[in-house]
N, CA, C and O atoms as CSV, one atom per row, in Angstrom:
chain,resi,resn,atom,element,x,y,z
A,1,UNK,N,N,102.160,109.371,51.568
A,1,UNK,CA,C,101.579,109.721,51.402
A,1,UNK,C,C,100.712,108.561,51.763
A,1,UNK,O,O,101.528,107.746,52.194
A,2,UNK,N,N,99.778,108.130,51.821
A,2,UNK,CA,C,98.744,107.032,52.844
A,2,UNK,C,C,97.074,106.780,51.905
A,2,UNK,O,O,96.352,107.562,51.286
A,3,UNK,N,N,96.994,105.418,52.184
A,3,UNK,CA,C,95.064,105.181,51.510
A,3,UNK,C,C,94.734,105.155,52.965
A,3,UNK,O,O,95.194,104.632,53.980
A,4,UNK,N,N,93.563,106.082,52.584
A,4,UNK,CA,C,92.585,105.480,53.876
A,4,UNK,C,C,91.756,104.201,53.006
A,4,UNK,O,O,91.567,103.961,51.813
A,5,UNK,N,N,91.487,103.725,53.946
A,5,UNK,CA,C,91.418,102.643,53.583
A,5,UNK,C,C,89.258,102.573,53.857
A,5,UNK,O,O,88.672,103.019,54.843
A,6,UNK,N,N,88.643,101.932,52.718
A,6,UNK,CA,C,87.203,102.258,52.980
A,6,UNK,C,C,86.509,101.213,54.717
A,6,UNK,O,O,86.933,100.519,55.641
A,7,UNK,N,N,85.279,101.781,54.189
A,7,UNK,CA,C,84.960,101.477,56.970
A,7,UNK,C,C,84.643,100.285,54.844
A,7,UNK,O,O,84.639,100.309,53.614
A,8,UNK,N,N,84.364,99.123,56.810
A,8,UNK,CA,C,83.433,98.315,56.539
A,8,UNK,C,C,82.360,97.644,55.757
A,8,UNK,O,O,81.592,98.566,56.034
A,9,UNK,N,N,81.672,96.915,55.077
A,9,UNK,CA,C,80.580,96.782,55.044
A,9,UNK,C,C,79.723,95.925,55.647
A,9,UNK,O,O,79.635,94.741,55.321
A,10,UNK,N,N,78.655,96.780,57.080
A,10,UNK,CA,C,77.914,96.318,58.366
A,10,UNK,C,C,76.781,96.403,57.808
A,10,UNK,O,O,75.772,96.000,58.387
A,11,UNK,N,N,76.738,97.032,56.385
A,11,UNK,CA,C,74.719,95.690,56.488
A,11,UNK,C,C,75.440,93.993,56.465
A,11,UNK,O,O,76.517,93.424,56.287
A,12,UNK,N,N,74.028,93.715,56.773
A,12,UNK,CA,C,73.893,91.985,56.603
A,12,UNK,C,C,73.469,91.637,55.182
A,12,UNK,O,O,73.874,90.944,54.249
A,13,UNK,N,N,72.216,92.646,55.535
A,13,UNK,CA,C,71.423,91.881,54.194
A,13,UNK,C,C,70.806,92.640,53.118
A,13,UNK,O,O,69.891,93.360,53.519
A,14,UNK,N,N,71.159,92.720,51.205
A,14,UNK,CA,C,71.322,93.545,50.617
A,14,UNK,C,C,70.467,94.972,50.136
A,14,UNK,O,O,69.360,94.545,50.465
A,15,UNK,N,N,70.356,95.492,49.933
A,15,UNK,CA,C,69.610,97.091,50.632
A,15,UNK,C,C,68.652,96.922,48.280
A,15,UNK,O,O,69.260,96.839,47.213
A,16,UNK,N,N,67.084,96.953,48.569
A,16,UNK,CA,C,66.614,96.934,47.382
A,16,UNK,C,C,65.919,98.707,47.497
A,16,UNK,O,O,65.724,99.572,48.351
A,17,UNK,N,N,65.794,98.550,46.458
A,17,UNK,CA,C,64.830,100.832,46.085
A,17,UNK,C,C,63.827,99.808,46.610
A,17,UNK,O,O,63.981,98.588,46.549
A,18,UNK,N,N,62.547,100.598,47.252
A,18,UNK,CA,C,61.368,101.108,47.527
A,18,UNK,C,C,60.250,101.078,46.009
A,18,UNK,O,O,60.404,101.607,44.909
A,19,UNK,N,N,59.056,100.159,46.600
A,19,UNK,CA,C,58.659,101.436,45.392
A,19,UNK,C,C,57.481,102.109,45.546
A,19,UNK,O,O,56.647,102.465,46.379
A,20,UNK,N,N,57.843,102.136,44.085
A,20,UNK,CA,C,56.605,104.281,44.607
A,20,UNK,C,C,55.794,104.143,45.257
A,20,UNK,O,O,54.869,103.335,45.326
A,21,UNK,N,N,56.230,105.290,46.013
A,21,UNK,CA,C,54.982,105.461,47.031
A,21,UNK,C,C,54.903,104.777,48.472
A,21,UNK,O,O,53.987,104.960,49.274
A,22,UNK,N,N,56.060,103.926,48.673
A,22,UNK,CA,C,56.503,103.340,50.232
A,22,UNK,C,C,56.272,104.088,51.448
A,22,UNK,O,O,56.326,105.252,51.050
A,23,UNK,N,N,56.102,104.111,52.388
A,23,UNK,CA,C,55.856,104.354,54.019
A,23,UNK,C,C,56.071,104.577,54.758
A,23,UNK,O,O,55.271,105.459,55.068
A,24,UNK,N,N,56.795,104.409,55.606
A,24,UNK,CA,C,56.143,104.245,57.377
A,24,UNK,C,C,55.550,105.270,58.103
A,24,UNK,O,O,55.955,106.426,58.226
A,25,UNK,N,N,54.695,104.824,58.510
A,25,UNK,CA,C,53.242,105.071,58.907
A,25,UNK,C,C,53.595,104.642,61.334
A,25,UNK,O,O,53.483,103.649,62.052
A,26,UNK,N,N,53.986,106.046,61.539
A,26,UNK,CA,C,55.128,105.890,62.471
A,26,UNK,C,C,53.236,105.953,63.805
A,26,UNK,O,O,52.386,106.841,63.869
A,27,UNK,N,N,53.340,104.365,64.719
A,27,UNK,CA,C,52.345,104.950,65.644
A,27,UNK,C,C,52.375,105.926,66.314
A,27,UNK,O,O,53.463,106.316,66.737
A,28,UNK,N,N,51.515,106.429,66.533
A,28,UNK,CA,C,51.877,107.862,67.374
A,28,UNK,C,C,50.341,108.773,68.190
A,28,UNK,O,O,49.576,109.608,67.707
A,29,UNK,N,N,50.391,108.179,69.483
A,29,UNK,CA,C,49.505,109.893,70.158
A,29,UNK,C,C,48.949,111.203,69.400
A,29,UNK,O,O,47.892,111.821,69.276
A,30,UNK,N,N,50.610,111.273,68.863
A,30,UNK,CA,C,49.893,112.995,68.735
A,30,UNK,C,C,49.063,112.916,66.591
A,30,UNK,O,O,48.444,113.799,65.998
A,31,UNK,N,N,49.416,111.695,66.161
A,31,UNK,CA,C,48.079,111.685,65.178
A,31,UNK,C,C,49.840,111.251,64.302
A,31,UNK,O,O,50.969,110.896,64.641
A,32,UNK,N,N,48.760,111.714,62.535
A,32,UNK,CA,C,50.244,110.295,61.967
A,32,UNK,C,C,51.330,111.026,61.895
A,32,UNK,O,O,51.304,112.256,61.925
A,33,UNK,N,N,52.326,110.365,61.799
A,33,UNK,CA,C,53.368,110.595,61.279
A,33,UNK,C,C,54.196,109.307,60.176
A,33,UNK,O,O,54.195,108.076,60.221
A,34,UNK,N,N,54.608,109.943,59.581
A,34,UNK,CA,C,54.923,109.372,58.165
A,34,UNK,C,C,57.075,109.617,57.494
A,34,UNK,O,O,57.861,110.453,57.049
A,35,UNK,N,N,56.981,108.403,57.844
A,35,UNK,CA,C,58.244,108.465,56.719
A,35,UNK,C,C,58.602,107.836,55.831
A,35,UNK,O,O,58.379,106.641,55.636
A,36,UNK,N,N,59.250,108.624,55.136
A,36,UNK,CA,C,58.743,108.287,53.182
A,36,UNK,C,C,60.753,106.834,53.114
A,36,UNK,O,O,61.849,106.975,53.657
A,37,UNK,N,N,60.429,106.185,52.575
A,37,UNK,CA,C,60.446,104.496,52.857
A,37,UNK,C,C,62.081,105.480,51.513
A,37,UNK,O,O,61.836,105.857,50.367
A,38,UNK,N,N,63.608,105.622,52.255
A,38,UNK,CA,C,64.274,105.219,50.588
A,38,UNK,C,C,64.931,104.154,50.285
A,38,UNK,O,O,65.630,104.015,49.281
A,39,UNK,N,N,64.666,103.052,51.460
A,39,UNK,CA,C,65.384,102.291,50.494
A,39,UNK,C,C,65.202,100.797,52.105
A,39,UNK,O,O,65.000,101.149,53.267
A,40,UNK,N,N,65.320,99.544,51.751
A,40,UNK,CA,C,64.467,98.477,52.475
A,40,UNK,C,C,65.215,97.679,51.998
A,40,UNK,O,O,65.644,97.633,50.845
A,41,UNK,N,N,65.454,96.868,53.036
A,41,UNK,CA,C,66.670,94.821,52.710
A,41,UNK,C,C,65.175,94.542,53.849
A,41,UNK,O,O,64.134,95.193,53.949
A,42,UNK,N,N,65.847,92.785,54.880
A,42,UNK,CA,C,64.898,91.777,55.030
A,42,UNK,C,C,65.627,92.028,56.502
A,42,UNK,O,O,65.742,91.121,57.327
A,43,UNK,N,N,66.048,93.224,56.694
A,43,UNK,CA,C,66.436,93.089,58.132
A,43,UNK,C,C,66.188,95.209,59.014
A,43,UNK,O,O,66.077,95.692,60.141
A,44,UNK,N,N,66.230,95.776,57.395
A,44,UNK,CA,C,65.634,97.212,58.083
A,44,UNK,C,C,66.114,98.023,57.086
A,44,UNK,O,O,66.981,97.877,56.225
A,45,UNK,N,N,65.376,98.895,57.384
A,45,UNK,CA,C,65.015,100.701,56.784
A,45,UNK,C,C,65.323,101.328,56.369
A,45,UNK,O,O,66.282,100.867,55.752
A,46,UNK,N,N,65.212,102.474,56.134
A,46,UNK,CA,C,66.126,103.956,55.968
A,46,UNK,C,C,64.823,104.489,55.207
A,46,UNK,O,O,64.180,104.066,54.246
A,47,UNK,N,N,64.690,105.799,56.200
A,47,UNK,CA,C,63.514,106.279,55.909
A,47,UNK,C,C,63.795,107.990,55.740
A,47,UNK,O,O,64.881,108.387,55.319
A,48,UNK,N,N,62.883,108.777,56.052
A,48,UNK,CA,C,63.001,110.331,55.000
A,48,UNK,C,C,61.685,110.929,56.328
A,48,UNK,O,O,60.494,111.225,56.418
A,49,UNK,N,N,62.811,110.832,57.069
A,49,UNK,CA,C,61.482,112.051,57.487
A,49,UNK,C,C,61.234,113.453,58.681
A,49,UNK,O,O,61.918,113.846,59.626
A,50,UNK,N,N,59.691,114.010,57.983
A,50,UNK,CA,C,60.544,115.470,58.771
A,50,UNK,C,C,60.862,116.135,60.886
A,50,UNK,O,O,61.061,117.240,61.391
A,51,UNK,N,N,60.742,114.730,61.437
A,51,UNK,CA,C,60.713,115.120,62.988
A,51,UNK,C,C,62.316,113.661,62.852
A,51,UNK,O,O,62.810,112.839,62.081
A,52,UNK,N,N,62.431,114.143,63.989
A,52,UNK,CA,C,63.890,112.990,64.311
A,52,UNK,C,C,63.005,112.223,65.170
A,52,UNK,O,O,61.956,112.573,65.709
A,53,UNK,N,N,63.628,111.094,65.198
A,53,UNK,CA,C,63.454,109.673,66.574
A,53,UNK,C,C,64.889,109.979,67.290
A,53,UNK,O,O,66.020,110.328,66.950
A,54,UNK,N,N,64.094,109.605,68.622
A,54,UNK,CA,C,65.838,109.820,69.177
A,54,UNK,C,C,66.342,108.174,69.216
A,54,UNK,O,O,65.930,107.234,69.895
A,55,UNK,N,N,67.524,108.270,68.076
A,55,UNK,CA,C,68.736,107.186,67.613
A,55,UNK,C,C,67.944,105.526,68.842
A,55,UNK,O,O,66.939,105.920,69.433
A,56,UNK,N,N,68.174,104.519,69.063
A,56,UNK,CA,C,68.017,104.137,69.590
A,56,UNK,C,C,66.756,103.538,70.129
A,56,UNK,O,O,66.832,102.366,70.497
A,57,UNK,N,N,65.623,104.150,70.232
A,57,UNK,CA,C,64.156,104.925,70.477
A,57,UNK,C,C,63.429,103.484,69.042
A,57,UNK,O,O,63.724,103.245,67.871
A,58,UNK,N,N,62.061,102.678,70.398
A,58,UNK,CA,C,61.951,101.527,69.658
A,58,UNK,C,C,60.527,101.881,69.292
A,58,UNK,O,O,60.147,102.764,70.061
A,59,UNK,N,N,59.606,101.550,68.439
A,59,UNK,CA,C,58.815,102.536,68.097
A,59,UNK,C,C,58.014,101.248,66.636
A,59,UNK,O,O,58.857,100.532,66.095
A,60,UNK,N,N,56.934,101.123,66.283
A,60,UNK,CA,C,56.138,100.604,65.487
A,60,UNK,C,C,55.468,100.771,65.104
A,60,UNK,O,O,54.539,101.069,65.854
A,61,UNK,N,N,55.143,100.779,63.491
A,61,UNK,CA,C,54.107,101.359,62.534
A,61,UNK,C,C,53.596,100.723,61.496
A,61,UNK,O,O,53.049,99.622,61.548
A,62,UNK,N,N,53.778,101.477,60.406
A,62,UNK,CA,C,52.452,100.421,59.532
A,62,UNK,C,C,54.156,100.481,58.315
A,62,UNK,O,O,55.038,101.340,58.293
A,63,UNK,N,N,54.053,99.544,57.702
A,63,UNK,CA,C,54.453,99.671,56.645
A,63,UNK,C,C,53.537,100.281,55.292
A,63,UNK,O,O,52.472,99.672,55.197
A,64,UNK,N,N,53.608,100.689,54.888
A,64,UNK,CA,C,52.795,100.573,53.742
A,64,UNK,C,C,52.863,101.271,52.258
A,64,UNK,O,O,53.436,102.334,52.017
A,65,UNK,N,N,52.123,100.411,51.266
A,65,UNK,CA,C,52.133,101.839,50.036
A,65,UNK,C,C,51.260,102.103,49.912
A,65,UNK,O,O,50.267,101.508,50.331
A,66,UNK,N,N,51.300,103.705,48.907
A,66,UNK,CA,C,50.153,104.312,48.877
A,66,UNK,C,C,48.968,103.921,47.822
A,66,UNK,O,O,47.783,104.154,48.063
A,67,UNK,N,N,49.444,103.281,46.588
A,67,UNK,CA,C,49.034,102.657,45.155
A,67,UNK,C,C,48.762,101.204,45.442
A,67,UNK,O,O,47.876,100.799,44.689
A,68,UNK,N,N,49.100,100.495,46.067
A,68,UNK,CA,C,48.032,98.782,45.706
A,68,UNK,C,C,47.796,98.399,47.544
A,68,UNK,O,O,47.802,97.317,48.131
A,69,UNK,N,N,47.594,99.870,48.071
A,69,UNK,CA,C,47.214,99.415,50.547
A,69,UNK,C,C,47.798,98.264,50.591
A,69,UNK,O,O,46.973,97.350,50.588
A,70,UNK,N,N,49.164,97.832,50.642
A,70,UNK,CA,C,49.105,97.177,51.302
A,70,UNK,C,C,49.604,97.775,52.944
A,70,UNK,O,O,49.680,98.968,53.239
A,71,UNK,N,N,49.885,96.698,53.807
A,71,UNK,CA,C,49.975,97.270,54.738
A,71,UNK,C,C,50.201,95.803,55.500
A,71,UNK,O,O,49.683,94.735,55.173
A,72,UNK,N,N,51.269,96.086,56.787
A,72,UNK,CA,C,53.043,95.329,57.338
A,72,UNK,C,C,53.755,95.478,58.331
A,72,UNK,O,O,54.978,95.613,58.361
A,73,UNK,N,N,52.227,95.438,60.100
A,73,UNK,CA,C,52.618,95.993,60.802
A,73,UNK,C,C,54.141,95.919,61.799
A,73,UNK,O,O,54.227,94.900,62.484
A,74,UNK,N,N,55.181,96.810,61.894
A,74,UNK,CA,C,56.617,96.102,62.828
A,74,UNK,C,C,56.967,97.020,62.967
A,74,UNK,O,O,56.970,98.139,62.455
A,75,UNK,N,N,57.506,96.201,64.215
A,75,UNK,CA,C,58.568,97.117,65.390
A,75,UNK,C,C,59.872,97.301,64.717
A,75,UNK,O,O,60.125,96.504,63.813
A,76,UNK,N,N,60.742,98.212,64.999
A,76,UNK,CA,C,61.748,98.862,64.783
A,76,UNK,C,C,62.586,99.783,66.186
A,76,UNK,O,O,62.156,99.936,67.330
A,77,UNK,N,N,63.967,100.311,65.550
A,77,UNK,CA,C,65.075,100.454,66.538
A,77,UNK,C,C,66.100,100.919,65.133
A,77,UNK,O,O,66.694,100.788,64.063
A,78,UNK,N,N,65.548,101.664,66.526
A,78,UNK,CA,C,66.357,103.318,65.404
A,78,UNK,C,C,67.281,103.138,65.626
A,78,UNK,O,O,67.408,102.951,66.836
A,79,UNK,N,N,68.846,103.016,64.681
A,79,UNK,CA,C,70.069,103.175,64.653
A,79,UNK,C,C,70.829,104.502,64.042
A,79,UNK,O,O,71.114,105.153,65.047
A,80,UNK,N,N,71.081,104.890,63.419
A,80,UNK,CA,C,71.096,106.376,63.612
A,80,UNK,C,C,70.406,107.511,62.747
A,80,UNK,O,O,69.357,106.976,62.391
A,81,UNK,N,N,70.427,108.561,62.313
A,81,UNK,CA,C,69.603,109.512,62.505
A,81,UNK,C,C,70.959,110.740,62.414
A,81,UNK,O,O,71.881,111.037,63.174
A,82,UNK,N,N,70.306,111.429,60.504
A,82,UNK,CA,C,71.488,112.237,60.571
A,82,UNK,C,C,70.509,113.734,59.960
A,82,UNK,O,O,69.378,113.478,59.546
A,83,UNK,N,N,70.897,114.977,59.934
A,83,UNK,CA,C,69.956,115.227,59.834
A,83,UNK,C,C,70.295,116.217,58.161
A,83,UNK,O,O,71.314,116.907,58.173
A,84,UNK,N,N,69.854,116.220,57.493
A,84,UNK,CA,C,69.317,116.384,56.134
A,84,UNK,C,C,69.724,118.385,55.730
A,84,UNK,O,O,69.208,119.293,56.381
A,85,UNK,N,N,70.172,118.488,55.200
A,85,UNK,CA,C,70.850,120.671,54.785
A,85,UNK,C,C,69.208,120.307,54.108
A,85,UNK,O,O,69.072,121.160,53.231
A,86,UNK,N,N,68.204,119.616,54.129
A,86,UNK,CA,C,67.179,120.216,53.213
A,86,UNK,C,C,65.856,120.319,54.836
A,86,UNK,O,O,64.660,120.603,54.907
A,87,UNK,N,N,66.993,119.888,55.957
A,87,UNK,CA,C,66.004,120.146,57.320
A,87,UNK,C,C,65.309,118.867,57.662
A,87,UNK,O,O,64.792,118.883,58.779
A,88,UNK,N,N,65.102,117.227,56.645
A,88,UNK,CA,C,64.153,116.125,57.019
A,88,UNK,C,C,65.350,115.765,58.528
A,88,UNK,O,O,65.878,116.442,59.411
A,89,UNK,N,N,65.325,114.231,58.094
A,89,UNK,CA,C,65.632,113.849,59.076
A,89,UNK,C,C,66.359,112.400,58.539
A,89,UNK,O,O,66.139,111.768,59.572
A,90,UNK,N,N,67.108,111.364,57.611
A,90,UNK,CA,C,67.537,110.257,57.486
A,90,UNK,C,C,67.805,109.421,58.445
A,90,UNK,O,O,68.803,109.620,59.139
A,91,UNK,N,N,66.898,108.227,58.695
A,91,UNK,CA,C,66.502,107.271,60.275
A,91,UNK,C,C,66.619,105.988,59.136
A,91,UNK,O,O,65.966,105.569,58.180
A,92,UNK,N,N,68.039,105.600,59.962
A,92,UNK,CA,C,68.023,104.284,59.617
A,92,UNK,C,C,67.447,104.030,60.955
A,92,UNK,O,O,67.210,104.788,61.895
A,93,UNK,N,N,67.180,101.925,60.678
A,93,UNK,CA,C,67.072,101.301,61.627
A,93,UNK,C,C,66.365,100.373,61.250
A,93,UNK,O,O,65.765,100.428,60.177
A,94,UNK,N,N,66.292,99.188,62.181
A,94,UNK,CA,C,66.540,97.745,61.668
A,94,UNK,C,C,65.579,96.739,62.601
A,94,UNK,O,O,65.511,96.669,63.828
A,95,UNK,N,N,64.760,95.880,61.425
A,95,UNK,CA,C,63.053,95.444,62.251
A,95,UNK,C,C,63.101,94.469,63.105
A,95,UNK,O,O,63.875,93.516,63.016
A,96,UNK,N,N,62.187,94.664,64.084
A,96,UNK,CA,C,62.555,93.949,65.228
A,96,UNK,C,C,63.135,92.003,65.274
A,96,UNK,O,O,63.850,91.222,65.901
A,97,UNK,N,N,62.142,92.094,64.054
A,97,UNK,CA,C,62.101,90.848,63.332
A,97,UNK,C,C,62.264,91.148,61.419
A,97,UNK,O,O,61.810,91.966,60.619
A,98,UNK,N,N,62.964,90.229,61.376
A,98,UNK,CA,C,63.626,89.655,59.195
A,98,UNK,C,C,61.941,89.440,58.928
A,98,UNK,O,O,61.035,88.785,59.444
A,99,UNK,N,N,62.107,90.465,57.731
A,99,UNK,CA,C,61.057,90.134,56.911
A,99,UNK,C,C,60.880,89.147,55.764
A,99,UNK,O,O,61.697,89.123,54.843
A,100,UNK,N,N,59.912,88.396,55.799
A,100,UNK,CA,C,59.651,86.871,55.385
A,100,UNK,C,C,60.174,87.364,53.459
A,100,UNK,O,O,61.184,86.664,53.530
A,101,UNK,N,N,60.249,87.910,52.092
A,101,UNK,CA,C,60.562,87.838,50.828
A,101,UNK,C,C,58.812,87.796,50.804
A,101,UNK,O,O,58.284,88.896,50.641
A,102,UNK,N,N,58.228,87.039,50.901
A,102,UNK,CA,C,57.130,87.476,50.615
A,102,UNK,C,C,56.526,88.812,51.216
A,102,UNK,O,O,55.964,89.597,50.452
A,103,UNK,N,N,56.648,89.136,52.819
A,103,UNK,CA,C,56.288,90.106,53.076
A,103,UNK,C,C,56.608,91.303,52.711
A,103,UNK,O,O,55.903,92.284,52.947
A,104,UNK,N,N,58.146,91.346,51.854
A,104,UNK,CA,C,58.774,92.678,51.069
A,104,UNK,C,C,58.434,93.002,49.948
A,104,UNK,O,O,58.523,94.164,49.553
A,105,UNK,N,N,58.026,92.125,49.303
A,105,UNK,CA,C,57.291,91.631,47.753
A,105,UNK,C,C,56.663,92.717,47.727
A,105,UNK,O,O,57.149,93.162,46.688
A,106,UNK,N,N,55.922,93.531,48.080
A,106,UNK,CA,C,54.901,94.698,47.613
A,106,UNK,C,C,55.352,96.030,48.316
A,106,UNK,O,O,54.669,97.021,48.575
A,107,UNK,N,N,56.876,95.754,48.590
A,107,UNK,CA,C,57.544,97.487,49.008
A,107,UNK,C,C,58.425,97.326,47.802
A,107,UNK,O,O,58.216,98.281,47.054
A,108,UNK,N,N,59.099,96.712,47.431
A,108,UNK,CA,C,60.493,96.439,47.362
A,108,UNK,C,C,59.384,97.222,45.155
A,108,UNK,O,O,58.240,97.515,44.808
A,109,UNK,N,N,60.829,97.154,44.466
A,109,UNK,CA,C,59.897,98.517,42.860
A,109,UNK,C,C,60.728,96.991,42.353
A,109,UNK,O,O,60.792,96.689,41.161
């Protein structure tokens, strides 16, 4: 019997639970496109979206909190996109520049 080896850890920075109401508002000519932040780290973010961006796409937008009205403009590179059974998409992306602790503070629980 062969035992499967667990996959290597690829995360560069620990992931944190986002603050309630944390979202990513994508810059778009087609109107507001919003992703609900699933987790966040200094180097990237995972979010739920109803429309999938292309893998490898460079996108910009605002990390926002609905409750405290904090906003931070960021650039992202889409690393992976997975369609969920609900019809939504799970999107993982790297920030163009790592966030400082101060920049991240409003967006974590």
